[in-house]
Each structure stands twice: as C-alpha cells, then as structure tokens.
C-alpha positions in Angstrom: 0.0 0.0 0.0 1.3 3.4 -0.9 2.1 5.7 2.0 -0.1 8.4 0.6 -3.1 6.0 0.8 -2.5 5.4 4.5 -5.1 6.9 6.9 -2.1 7.8 9.1 -1.4 10.4 6.4 -4.9 11.1 5.2 -6.6 11.8 8.6 -3.9 14.3 9.8 -4.0 15.8 6.3 -7.8 16.2 6.3 -7.8 17.5 9.9 -5.1 20.0 9.1 -6.9 21.1 5.9 -9.9 21.8 8.0 -7.8 23.5 10.6 -6.1 25.6 7.9 -9.4 26.5 6.4 -10.8 27.5 9.8 -7.6 29.2 10.8 -7.4 31.2 7.6 -11.1 32.0 7.8 -10.7 33.2 11.3 -7.5 35.1 10.4 -9.0 36.5 7.2 -12.1 37.6 9.1 -10.0 39.1 12.0 -7.7 40.8 9.5 -10.6 42.2 7.6 -12.1 43.5 10.8 -8.8 44.8 11.9 -8.2 46.4 8.5 -11.6 48.0 8.6 -10.9 49.1 12.2 -7.5 50.5 11.1 -9.0 52.2 8.1 -11.8 53.6 10.2 -9.2 54.7 12.8 -7.1 56.2 10.0 -10.0 58.0 8.5 -11.0 59.1 11.9 -7.5 60.3 12.4 -7.7 62.1 9.1 -10.8 63.9 10.2 -9.4 64.7 13.6 -6.2 66.0 12.0 -8.0 68.0 9.3 -10.4 69.5 11.9 -7.6 70.3 14.3 -5.2 71.8 11.7 -8.0 73.7 9.9 -9.3 75.0 13.3 -5.7 76.0 14.2 -5.1 77.9 11.0 -8.5 79.5 11.1 -7.7 80.6 14.6 -4.3 82.0 13.7 -5.7 83.9 10.7 -8.7 85.1 12.8 -6.3 86.2 15.5 -4.3 88.2 13.0 -7.4 89.8 11.7 -8.4 90.7 15.2 -4.9 92.1 15.9 -5.2 94.1 12.6 -8.5 95.4 13.7 -7.0 96.5 17.0 -4.1 98.2 15.1 -6.6 100.0 13.0 -8.1 101.6 16.1 -4.9 103.0 17.5 -5.4 106.8 17.8 -1.8 107.7 16.8 -2.1 105.7 13.6 -5.5 107.2 12.8 -4.2 110.7 13.4 -1.2 110.1 11.2 -3.3 108.7 8.4 -5.5 111.9 8.6 -2.7 114.5 9.0 0.4 112.9 7.6 2.3 115.0 10.1 6.0 114.2 10.5 5.7 114.6 14.2 2.8 112.1 14.3 4.7 109.9 11.9 7.5 109.1 14.2 5.1 108.4 17.0 3.0 106.2 14.7 6.1 104.3 13.6 7.1 103.7 17.2 3.6 102.5 17.9 3.6 100.1 15.0 7.1 98.9 16.1 5.8 98.2 19.5 2.8 96.5 18.1 4.9 94.5 15.7 7.4 93.4 18.4 4.5 92.0 20.4 3.3 89.8 17.5 5.3 86.7 16.6 3.7 86.1 13.2 3.7 89.6 11.5 7.0 90.2 9.7 6.1 93.4 8.1 3.3 96.1 8.4 2.6 98.9 5.9 0.1 101.8 5.9 -1.8 102.2 2.6 -3.7 105.1 1.4 -7.1 105.2 -0.2 -5.4 104.8 -3.6 -3.9 101.5 -2.5 -0.3 102.7 -2.5 2.1 102.3 0.5 2.4 105.4 2.7 4.6 104.1 5.4 6.2 100.9 6.7 6.2 100.0 10.4 9.9 100.8 10.8 10.0 103.8 8.6 11.5 101.8 5.7 10.8 103.6 2.4 11.5 100.6 0.2 7.9 99.9 -0.5 6.8 103.5 -0.3 4.5 104.3 -3.2 4.0 100.6 -4.1 0.5 100.0 -5.4 -0.9 97.0 -3.4 -4.0 96.9 -5.5 -1.7 96.0 -8.4 0.7 93.8 -6.4 -2.2 91.7 -4.9 -5.1 92.2 -7.2 -7.2 89.3 -6.0 -6.8 90.2 -2.4 -7.6 93.8 -3.2 -10.7 92.9 -5.1 -11.8 90.8 -2.2 -11.1 93.8 0.1 -13.3 95.9 -2.1 -16.0 93.2 -2.2 -16.0 93.2 1.6 -16.9 96.8 1.7 -13.4 97.9 2.6 -13.4 95.9 5.8 -10.7 93.3 5.6 -9.3 90.6 3.3 -6.5 88.1 3.2 -4.7 86.8 0.2 -5.8 83.4 -1.4 -2.1 82.7 -2.2 1.1 82.8 -0.3 4.2 84.6 -1.5 7.9 84.2 -1.1 9.6 86.9 0.9 13.2 87.9 1.7 12.2 89.2 5.0 11.7 85.8 6.6 13.4 83.8 3.8 10.1 81.9 3.5 6.5 82.5 2.6 4.2 85.2 3.8 0.4 85.7 3.7 -0.7 89.3 3.0 -3.7 90.6 5.1 -5.3 93.9 4.5 -7.6 95.7 7.0 -9.3 99.0 6.8 -8.6 102.1 9.0 -11.5 104.3 9.9 -11.4 107.7 11.7 -13.5 108.5 14.7 -16.3 109.7 12.4 -16.2 106.2 10.9 -14.8 107.4 7.6 -12.4 105.3 5.6 -9.0 107.0 5.7 -6.7 104.1 4.6 -5.7 100.5 5.3 -3.2 98.3 7.0 -1.5 95.5 5.1 0.3 93.0 7.2 2.6 90.2 6.0 2.0 87.2 8.2 5.0 84.8 8.6 3.3 81.9 7.0 6.4 79.7 7.2 6.5 80.2 10.9 2.8 79.3 11.2 3.5 76.1 9.2 6.5 75.2 11.3 4.8 75.9 14.6 1.6 74.0 13.7 3.7 71.0 12.5 6.2 71.1 15.2 4.9 68.1 17.1 3.8 66.1 14.1 6.3 66.7 11.3 8.2 63.5 12.2 5.0 61.5 11.7 4.3 63.2 8.3 6.1 62.4 5.1 5.5 62.3 1.3 3.3 59.2 1.8 1.4 60.7 4.7 0.9 64.4 4.4 -1.4 67.3 5.4 -1.8 70.3 3.2 -4.0 73.2 2.2 -5.1 73.9 -1.3 -6.5 77.3 -2.5 -9.0 77.7 -5.2 -6.2 77.6 -7.8 -5.1 74.1 -6.6 -1.9 75.6 -5.2 -0.3 74.2 -2.0 -0.5 77.0 0.5 0.3 74.7 3.4 2.2 71.5 3.3 4.4 69.4 5.6 6.9 69.2 2.7 8.3 72.7 2.3 9.4 72.2 -1.3 5.8 71.8 -2.4 4.6 75.2 -1.0 3.4 77.5 -3.8 3.3 74.6 -6.3 0.3 73.2 -8.0 -1.2 69.9 -7.0 -1.6 67.0 -9.4 -4.4 67.5 -11.9 -6.1 64.3 -10.5 -6.6 66.1 -7.2 -9.9 67.7 -7.6 -11.8 68.9 -4.5 -15.5 68.5 -4.8 -17.7 71.5 -4.1 -18.7 70.5 -0.7 -17.7 71.2 2.9 -15.9 67.9 3.6 -15.5 64.3 2.5 -13.2 61.6 1.3 -11.6 61.5 -2.1 -9.1 59.4 -4.1 -6.5 60.6 -6.5 -3.1 59.8 -7.9 0.1 61.8 -7.1 3.4 60.8 -8.7 1.8 57.5 -9.9 1.0 56.6 -6.3 -2.7 56.0 -5.5 -3.8 58.0 -2.5 -6.8 58.6 -0.4 -7.6 61.9 1.5 -10.1 63.7 3.7 -10.8 67.3 3.0 -12.6 70.1 4.7 -13.2 73.7 3.8 -11.7 76.3 6.1 -13.8 79.1 7.6 -11.3 81.9 7.4 -10.2 81.3 3.8 -11.6 79.8 0.6 -9.1 77.0 1.2 -9.4 73.2 1.7 -7.5 71.5 4.5 -6.5 68.0 3.2 -5.0 65.0 5.0 -3.6 62.5 2.5 -2.0 59.1 2.6 -0.9 56.6 0.0 -2.6 53.3 -0.3 0.7 51.6 0.3 1.1 53.3 3.7 -2.6 53.1 4.5 -2.5 49.4 4.0 1.0 48.9 5.4 -0.3 47.8 8.8 -3.0 45.8 7.2 -0.5 44.0 5.0 1.8 43.5 7.9 -1.1 42.0 9.9 -2.0 39.8 6.9 1.7 38.7 6.5 1.9 38.0 10.3 -1.4 36.2 10.1 -0.2 34.1 7.2 3.1 33.3 9.0 1.1 32.4 12.2 -1.3 30.3 10.1 1.6 28.5 8.4 3.4 28.0 11.7 0.2 26.9 13.3 -0.5 24.5 10.4 2.9 23.0 10.6 2.7 22.7 14.4 -0.8 21.3 14.3 0.1 18.9 11.5 3.2 17.7 13.5 1.2 17.3 16.7 -1.8 15.7 15.0 0.4 13.5 12.9 2.2 12.3 15.9 -0.9 11.9 18.0 -3.2 10.4 15.3 -0.3 8.3 14.0 0.3 6.9 17.5 -3.4 6.4 18.0 -4.1 4.8 14.6 -0.8 2.8 14.3 -2.3 -0.2 16.1 -4.6 -0.6 13.0 -1.4 -1.7 11.2 -1.2 -4.6 13.5 -4.8 -5.5 12.8 -4.1 -5.3 9.0 -1.0 -7.5 9.5 -3.2 -10.0 11.4 -5.7 -9.9 8.6 -3.0 -10.6 6.0 -1.8 -13.5 8.2 -5.3 -14.9 8.4 -5.7 -14.4 4.6 -2.6 -16.6 4.3 -4.3 -19.2 6.5 -2.3 -18.5 9.6 -4.7 -18.2 12.6 -2.1 -19.3 15.1 -1.2 -15.7 16.1 -1.7 -13.5 19.1 -2.9 -9.9 19.2 -0.3 -7.2 19.7 -2.9 -4.7 21.0 -3.6 -4.8 24.7 -5.3 -2.5 27.2 -7.0 -0.3 24.7 -10.3 1.2 25.8 -11.1 3.1 22.6 -12.7 2.1 19.3 -9.4 0.6 18.1 -9.3 -1.6 21.2 -12.9 -2.6 20.6 -12.0 -3.3 16.9 -9.0 -5.4 18.1 -11.2 -7.3 20.6 -13.9 -7.9 18.0 -11.1 -9.0 15.5 -9.8 -11.4 18.2 -13.3 -12.8 18.8 -13.8 -13.2 15.1 -10.5 -15.0 14.8 -11.4 -17.3 17.7 -14.7 -18.0 16.1 -13.0 -18.7 12.8 -10.6 -21.0 14.6 -13.5 -22.9 16.1 -15.4 -23.1 12.8 -12.2 -24.1 10.9 -11.3 -26.7 13.5 -14.8 -28.2 13.4 -14.9 -28.2 9.6 -11.4 -29.7 9.5 -12.4 -32.4 12.0 -15.7 -33.0 10.1 -13.8 -33.1 6.8 -11.5 -35.8 8.2 -14.5 -37.8 9.5 -16.2 -37.3 6.2 -13.1 -38.5 4.4 -12.9 -41.5 6.7 -16.6 -42.3 6.2 -16.3 -41.8 2.5 -13.3 -44.1 2.4 -15.2 -46.8 4.3 -18.3 -46.2 2.1 -16.2 -46.4 -1.0 -14.7 -49.7 0.2 -18.1 -51.0 1.1 -19.5 -49.9 -2.2 -16.7 -51.7 -4.1 -17.3 -54.8 -2.0 -21.1 -54.6 -2.5 -20.5 -54.1 -6.2 -18.3 -57.2 -6.3 -20.8 -59.2 -4.3 -23.7 -57.9 -6.4 -21.9 -58.8 -9.6 -21.3 -62.3 -8.2 -24.9 -62.5 -7.0 -26.1 -61.4 -10.5 -24.0 -64.1 -12.1 -25.2 -66.7 -9.6 -28.8 -65.6 -10.1 -28.4 -65.8 -13.9 -27.2 -69.4 -13.5 -30.1 -70.0 -11.1 -32.5 -68.7 -13.6 -31.0 -71.0 -16.2 -31.3 -74.0 -13.8 -34.9 -73.0 -13.0 -35.7 -73.0 -16.7 -34.3 -76.5 -17.0 -36.0 -77.6 -13.8 -39.3 -76.1 -15.1 -38.9 -78.1 -18.3 -38.1 -81.2 -16.4 -41.1 -80.7 -14.0 -43.3 -80.1 -17.1 -42.1 -83.4 -18.5 -42.6 -85.1 -15.2 -46.2 -83.8 -15.0 -46.9 -85.0 -18.5 -45.5 -88.4 -17.5 -47.5 -88.4 -14.4 -50.6 -87.7 -16.4 -49.7 -90.5 -18.8 -49.1 -92.9 -15.8 -52.5 -92.0 -14.4 -54.0 -92.8 -17.8 -52.2 -96.1 -17.9 -53.4 -96.9 -14.4 -56.9 -96.1 -15.4 -56.6 -98.4 -18.4 -55.1 -101.1 -16.1 -58.0 -100.7 -13.8 -60.4 -101.0 -16.7 -58.6 -104.0 -17.9 -58.8 -105.7 -14.5 -62.5 -104.8 -14.3 -63.2 -106.2 -17.7 -62.1 -109.6 -16.8 -59.4 -111.8 -15.6 -59.2 -113.4 -19.0 -56.9 -110.6 -19.9 -54.5 -111.6 -17.2 -51.8 -112.3 -19.7 -52.3 -108.9 -21.1 -52.3 -107.6 -17.6 -49.1 -109.3 -16.8 -47.6 -107.7 -19.8 -49.0 -104.3 -18.8 -47.6 -105.0 -15.3 -44.3 -105.4 -16.9 -44.7 -102.1 -18.6 -45.9 -100.6 -15.4 -42.9 -102.1 -13.8 -40.7 -100.3 -16.3 -42.7 -97.1 -16.0 -42.4 -97.3 -12.2 -38.7 -97.6 -12.5 -38.7 -94.4 -14.6 -41.1 -92.7 -12.2 -38.7 -93.6 -9.4 -35.9 -91.9 -11.3 -38.0 -88.9 -12.0 -39.1 -88.6 -8.4 -35.4 -88.7 -7.4 -34.8 -85.9 -9.9 -37.8 -84.0 -8.5 -36.5 -84.5 -5.0 -33.0 -83.3 -6.1 -34.7 -80.3 -7.8 -36.7 -79.5 -4.6 -33.6 -79.8 -2.5 -31.7 -77.4 -4.8 -34.7 -75.1 -4.9 -34.7 -75.1 -1.1 -31.0 -74.3 -1.1 -31.5 -71.5 -3.6 -34.4 -70.1 -1.6 -32.3 -70.2 1.5 -29.4 -68.3 -0.3 -32.0 -65.9 -1.7 -33.3 -65.2 1.8 -29.7 -64.5 3.0 -29.0 -62.2 0.1 -32.3 -60.5 0.6 -31.4 -59.9 4.2 -28.1 -58.4 3.1 -29.9 -56.2 0.6 -31.9 -54.6 3.3 -35.0 -52.6 2.4 -34.4 -53.2 -1.3 -34.5 -57.0 -0.8 -37.7 -57.1 1.2 -39.8 -58.1 -1.8 -37.3 -60.6 -2.9 -37.2 -62.1 0.6 -40.9 -62.7 0.4 -40.6 -64.5 -2.9 -37.6 -66.4 -1.6 -39.7 -67.5 1.4 -42.6 -68.7 -0.8 -40.1 -70.5 -3.1 -38.6 -72.1 -0.1 -42.0 -73.3 1.2 -42.9 -74.6 -2.3 -39.5 -76.3 -2.5 -40.1 -77.9 0.9 -43.5 -79.0 -0.1 -42.2 -80.3 -3.4 -39.4 -82.1 -1.5 -42.0 -83.7 0.9 -44.2 -84.6 -2.0 -41.2 -86.0 -3.9 -40.3 -88.1 -0.9 -43.9 -89.3 -0.7 -43.9 -90.1 -4.4 -40.6 -91.8 -4.0 -41.9 -93.9 -1.2 -45.0 -94.7 -3.2 -43.1 -95.4 -6.3 -40.8 -97.8 -4.4 -43.8 -99.4 -2.8 -45.5 -99.6 -6.2 -42.3 -100.9 -7.6 -42.2 -103.7 -5.0 -45.8 -104.3 -5.4 -45.7 -104.4 -9.1 -42.8 -106.7 -8.8 -44.7 -108.9 -6.5 -47.8 -108.5 -8.7 -45.9 -109.6 -11.7 -44.6 -112.6 -9.8 -48.0 -113.3 -8.5 -49.6 -112.7 -12.0 -47.1 -115.1 -13.4 -47.7 -117.6 -10.6 -51.4 -117.2 -9.7 -54.7 -115.6 -10.6 -55.6 -115.7 -7.0 -54.3 -112.4 -6.1 -56.1 -110.7 -9.0 -58.7 -109.3 -6.8 -56.1 -107.9 -4.5 -54.2 -106.5 -7.4 -57.4 -104.9 -8.7 -57.9 -103.2 -5.4 -54.2 -102.2 -5.2 -54.4 -100.8 -8.8 -57.4 -98.8 -7.7 -55.4 -97.4 -4.9 -52.5 -96.9 -7.2 -54.8 -95.2 -9.7 -55.9 -92.8 -7.0 -52.3 -92.1 -5.9 -51.3 -91.6 -9.5 -54.2 -89.1 -9.9 -53.0 -87.3 -6.9 -49.4 -87.3 -8.2 -50.7 -86.0 -11.5 -52.5 -83.1 -9.8 -49.5 -82.4 -7.6 -47.2 -82.4 -10.6 -49.5 -80.0 -12.5 -49.5 -77.7 -9.4 -45.7 -78.1 -9.1 -45.4 -77.2 -12.7 -47.4 -74.0 -12.1 -45.4 -73.2 -9.0 -42.1 -73.8 -10.8 -43.3 -71.5 -13.6 -44.0 -68.8 -11.0 -40.6 -69.4 -9.4 -39.0 -69.2 -12.8 -40.8 -65.9 -13.5 -39.8 -64.6 -10.1 -36.2 -65.6 -10.6 -36.2 -63.9 -14.0 -37.6 -60.7 -12.4 -35.0 -61.1 -9.6 -32.3 -61.4 -12.3 -33.5 -58.1 -13.9 -33.7 -56.4 -10.5 -30.3 -57.7 -9.6 -28.9 -56.4 -12.9 -30.5 -53.0 -12.0 -29.1 -53.2 -8.5 -25.7 -54.0 -9.9 -26.0 -50.8 -12.0 -27.1 -48.8 -9.0 -24.3 -50.3 -7.0 -21.8 -49.2 -9.7 -23.3 -45.7 -9.6 -23.1 -45.7 -5.8 -19.5 -46.8 -5.9 -18.7 -44.0 -8.4 -20.6 -41.6 -6.1 -18.7 -42.8 -3.1 -15.5 -42.5 -5.0 -16.4 -38.9 -5.9 -17.5 -38.2 -2.3 -14.1 -39.6 -1.2 -12.3 -37.3 -3.6 -14.3 -34.3 -2.5 -13.7 -35.2 1.2 -10.0 -35.5 0.5 -10.1 -32.2 -1.4 -12.0 -30.5 1.4 -9.5 -31.9 3.9 -6.7 -30.5 1.7 -8.3 -27.1 1.5 -8.9 -26.9 5.3 -5.3 -28.0 5.9 -4.5 -24.5 4.5 -5.6 -23.0 7.8 -3.2 -23.2 10.7 -4.9 -23.0 14.0 -2.2 -24.4 16.3 
C-alpha cells in the first residue's frame, strides 16, 4: 500500500486542511475586521487632524485679523493717516514697532492710502513706499473691495526675503472717529513660521506618503508638511468636490492616495489630509503577513502534533491489518499485539480477536468434520466396491439359477406329463382288471410295462427330490441375500420364502412319491410274480391298482400344481435377475458416487489444511 493512501497520512491531512481553512477563515475575518478598524481609525485620524489643523489655521488667521482690527483703532495711527504729520509719523512708527514686536507672526506692516499705495512701513523703511498694493495683490484687493473695505486676506502665499520663506498678506481698513475710511493696513504674516509651529509636534509623523496640506482655489499648495511643495500646483487628478468635507481618491506621482478634505472658515481653502494606499494598508498588509506566518506556523505545528498523536493512535490498526494478512494466508495461530486499549481501536481489536477465535472454532470443526467425512467416505467407497463385487457375483449366480430354473421347469413339465400318462395307464389297467381276468396275460404284460414305468417314475421322483432340494438351497441363499440387501431386498425375501415353502412341499411330495413309487415298484414286482404264478391275487391286485390309480391321480394333480409353482418361481427368478442387474448398475453408480465423495472429502481436507490454528 502506498504511504499516501494510509489513513495515518490522510486523517492528519484532512484534519489540518480543516484547521487551515478554519484558521485562515478566522485570520481572514479578523484581519478584515482589523483592516476595517484600522482604516476607520485612519479616516477618523484624518478627520481629527484636518479638523484640528483647519481650526488651528482658522484661529491663527482670525487672531491676526483681530490684531489688525486692533491696530486700525490705535489713535496715533488714525491721526497720522489723517494729518500725515512728521511729528505724528515718528510716534505712529514707534507705535507700529511696539505692536509688531508683540506679534510673533507679522514680519512686516505697511500703511496704505485710499489709492492702494504704500504710505509708510512699520519701521520707517521707504523701500515699499508708493507701491500699489492693488496691483501687487489684485485678487486680495478685489476681495477687500467686495468686503466693503473691511478686511481681506490673500488666497495665495508669497515668497519673501524678510523671513526667507513665505508670507500671507492681510489687509484691514482704517477708519477715523467719524467712521470714515481713511486708509488701510497691510500686514505680511510669517506663513512659514505658522506652518513650522503647527507641524512642530507632528512633522516626524508626516512624510511624502502621509501628508497634510491646504489647497487654495487655484489648486496651489499654500500649506504642506513638505516645504518644497509650497506654492506649487497639485496634481491634476486632485480635484476637490464643491462640498464642505468628504473623502476622495486621487493619484500623485503615480501613487494612488486617499484623502479627507474640509473647507476652512477663514479662507476659501481646503485643508486636506492625504495618505498613500501603500502606507494606508501597510499595517493591514503587515497583519496579513503576520497572520499568514502564524497560520503557516500553526498549520505545521498542528500537523506535526496531529500526525504524531493520530499516528500513535491509529498505528495499532497496522497490527490488525497485519493479522488480517496473516489470516488471509491461512495463519490463525497468532496473538494480538494490541492490549489494554479502551477506545474504538481496542474494541476493533477485541472484535477481531473474537472473530479470529470464532473462525478457529469453525475451521477446527470443519477440519475435523472433513476428516471424519473423508474416513466415512473411504469406508463407504470400500463397502460400495465390496457390495459391487458381491452384487456382480450374485447377479452371475442368479443368472445361473434362472437357467437352472428354466431346465427344472422343463423337467417338471415333462414329469407332470409323464404323471398324467401314468395316471391314464393306471386307469386303463383298472379298466382292464375290471373287464375280466381273462386278460391276465395282457395284464401281466401291462404290469411289466408298469414295472418299467415305475422304474422311470422312481428316477423322475429322485430328480424332482433333487430339484426340490436345490430349490430349497437356492431359496435359502436368496433369503440370505435379501437380508443383506436390506430394504431393497424385502420383496425378494418374500418371494424367496414362498419359493422355499414350495420347495419344501415339493421335496416332501417327492419323498412321498418316492416312497409310493418304491412301494409300487415292490408291489408291481410282487404282482408280476403273483400274476405269473397265480390268478388268486387278481382281486387284491385290482384293489391295489385302484389305490395306485388314486395315488397316480394325486401325483398328476400335484405335478401340475408343481409345474405352475415352478413357472411362477421361474418368472420370479427372471424378475430377480432383472432387478439384480439394475441393483448392480445402481451399486456401480453408488461406488462411483462414493469415489467422488471420497475425492471431494480429500479435497476439502486438503483445503482446510491450508488454515493453521495451532
């Protein structure tokens, strides 16, 4: 048997396949739930980050607008904007310097007239004096006009030499005490500082793959954790929907990304938190990889443990299979190698041992019976052969007996005819004696003839007596053979008994006839002498002849009856001969059957000797 077909391999394999499927299903489900939780946490982190950063930027910008509004209400600045006095100018510059020094985010501050041109800088610097801010920052200025000359901030950021970074221009109106517009402030907020301060605690967590940025309506980066991208345009695939917040997907530098966006309150900008799919799914992929490693390690470990345990548990089946092969080879003289097992294998081994013991009992009984059958078949075969020989001999003897019975029947028939003729002669003698004594000479002659006939009758009666004796012997033999034949010879025994009775009667009659014939012979002899010597005894002879005539009549009737009986015996012997011939055929068939039975018994004994039970 191939090792791959062994249940020691198959069962652990199937068990571990199920374990693997269940493990990977559990791991897959857990990982999916974890991924979903991680993604939700990531998106929640995006939302929190975007809300936090957007709120922070909105707060900073709003604070600067509030500060600008406070600056616009300083009396010295209002007086200088109205009078343009040199005396007031110095005081106004000192006031703006003090205000500027107290603000960490404003790097420059200019006063602007109603025509949009710079009147004065915060520190008296004349570099920007006369610069038309409406031309330098047209979008911001238009927004300022649209606000009713209240305030406005630039949608874009600009590079500046003052802070060696980016600044955000903010313009705010200046009204006099009569609430009349007299000019404006324009402040340049240190946007680079705002970015650095807001990202101070999170810049290490941000990168090109995980970034937070702000886009203006021109798709320019006005805020980004990567400084080199500030002021540049975003990828064309990054399109912010016209809604307050939401999730979006786009591609940047051929890297698929997902992002959460939210519109800011202070500016027409969108705060965006973006992450690449690779980084987003890094933890998920790591968990999947760890789950796969754990699944593989668990599978190998479970297979090793289950293989060892199941192999140790199932290995006794190998002994049962070995016992089965041994029994298939006819060897039942073996002992079980499995002991003290209380599980199904122990029960199987016990059942196998019980079955083996039962087989041993059956095989032993069959082997013993086959030997007895072989012995009986051998005896039966010998008896059948002996019976066949004796039956053949009996058939031959019966055939000879039948031939002798035919001859005897012929002889008895002849004797009966002679008896009838003698009776007729005696009747004629009696008639002759009755007719007269004058025929004494003829009577003497007839007596001589009777003398001769009585001699023949004596011989015939001796033959009949011999036939009766032989018939009696044959009947006795027939009775003996019938007794040997058993049930099949019952009918023949009855016939043999009748034949024996008839033979005994015939023998008795023959003896009587012999005695009578001898007596007649002596009397005829004496009668002849007396006939030759004297007529005196004629009357006595006549009476004797009368008696002799009666006796001869009886002999005639007896001979006829004997002829009929012999014919019946002859017919019965013929039937016996036919039956004996049939019996001989049956005996031959029985001998052949007993020979076949003997051969089958020997073959069965040979087959059963294949099994070894000791």
